[in-house]
N, C-alpha and C positions, 0 to 999 in steps of 0.2 A: 851706556844705556840707562844710566840714571835719568837722563832727561826725557827720555821716551816714555811715554805713557803705554802702557802694555794694553793692546786691545785684545780684550777676551771675547773670545766668540762663544756667544750663548747656545748651548746645545738644547736642541729639542728633547723632551723627554722621549724615551724609547717607546713609549705607549702613546703615541700622538692621536687624539681624535680625528683630525683630518686623514690619518691612514687606517685608522681602526675602522670607521663608519662604512665605508664602501665594502670592506671585507665582512662585516656583519651583515650588511644588506645582502651580499651575494650568497652568505651562507644561508640566511633565512629563505631566500628565494628558492635554493636548491632543496632545501628542507622542506618547503612548500608543496614544490613539485613531487617530491618523494611521496608525502603524506597524500596528496590529490591521485596520485597513481595507485597507492595503496587502496584507497576509498574506491575507486573506481574500479578496480579489479575484485575487491572482496565485498563490497558493499552494494554498489549500484548495479553491477552486472549480474549477481544472484537476484536482487530485488526485480530487474528487468525479465529475467527468465521464468521467475516465479509469477510474474503479472503477464505472461506471455499467452493471454486469452485470445481465441479465435472467435470470430462471428460464425453464427451458425443458426439453424432454425429449429426450434425444440418443439416437440409433441408431448402433450402429458399422459403418462401412462396409469399413474396411480396417485392417488390423493388420499392422505389420511392424518389423523390425529394422534399424536403420542398420547398415553394414557396420564402421565404426569404433566402439569403445567410447568413452566420455566419461571424461576425467580429472578427477579431484575430490581436493581436500584433506581428511583426515580427522583433522586434528590439526597439532600444531606440526611434528614431522617425520614426517608420516605422509602418504603418496601412494597414491592407489587409482584404481580406475575400475569402471565399470558399464556394462552393455550398454544401449544407447539405443532403448527401445521408443517406437514411433509408434503411436498410435491416432487414426484418423482417424474423424470422426463426421459425420452430417447432424442436425440439430436443428429442431425445430418449437416452436411455441408452445403450452404447456399440452397439451391432449388433442388439439389438431387434428393431422390427417395431412398436413398442408400443411408441406412442408420449407421452410425459411427459407433455411438456409446450411449450409456445410460447412467444416469447420477441423479443425486439430490439438488433441487435448483435451489439457489440462494437469491435473495434480492440483491445484494451487492457484497463487496468485498468487506465491509464492516460487519454484516450479518454473518459471512462465512467464517470470519474470525472470532467473533463473540459468541453466537450460538450455532455452532458447526451441525448441530443435528435438528435445526429447524429452517423453514424456508424463509420465514418472515418473524420480525420482533419489533415489538412496540412497548413501551413502559410507562404509562402514566399512572398516576396515583389511585384511578379508579379501575378496577379489575373487569367491570362491565364494559367500559370504554376500550380496553384492552381487546376483550372478546369480541367487541363489534367492529373494531378495526382489522381484526386478522380473519373475520368473516368477510369483511368487504373484499380484503385481499385476495381471499380463497375464490370469491365469485368471478374475481377478474380474471385470475390465473389458473384457478384450480378445477377447470372443468375438463374431464377426461376427453382427451382427442382434440383439444385446443392447440392450436400452433402460434408460436410467437417466436420473435427474434431472440436469441440468447447467446452466451459467450460460454465456451468451453476451455479448459487448460490442457493442451497436448500432453504435457508432463504428468498431469493428474487425470485422467479422463473422466473419473467420478465427480469433478468439479465444475459445477455449472452454474453461472451467474445469469439473472434475468436481466440485469444492467450493471455496465461497468462504471465504476467510480473514477478510477485512474487507468489509464493506459499508457502505454511505452513511450508515446510523446510527452505526455505530462510528466513522467518520471525522469525523461530526459532533460525536460526544461527545468524542473525543479533542481536537478543536479548542476546545471548550468548558472542557476541562480545562485546557489550555494558559492559557487567559485569566485563570483563577483563581489 
């Protein structure tokens, strides 16, 4: 044995990168699927149910201004206010004349979330511009007996939108884009 060179077999380290990388990849993929399922169940599904507005026809039943004006920020060092217009409507399904509900109409989802007590909001630095824009909106939508297309939330029947910014299709597309 003295003349023989011993061949030592080099052992791979116990934690080889070639074995560890696929395992980490599979683990990350499984964790990602679990997080995605969690988000779909607890975030996207409730958002879609909350935004489940149905198209309808609204008839204006009452128009009034609240006594106090609403304050708003129109920029970094800019504060202003606008008159709080309230347009109450009753709505029916499509062309049927049976009225399903009554509620305060809101211009869109942003208005609903920002100023829930007002139908329309505008915030420029000059209050007379705000008053003029609210009056213009009132002339367009705030005529008693006027009928126009609108959207109501079956889960919250008193919530009515004049126009929808986001619908279920757009929410679904947005959630799909987030996955990619």
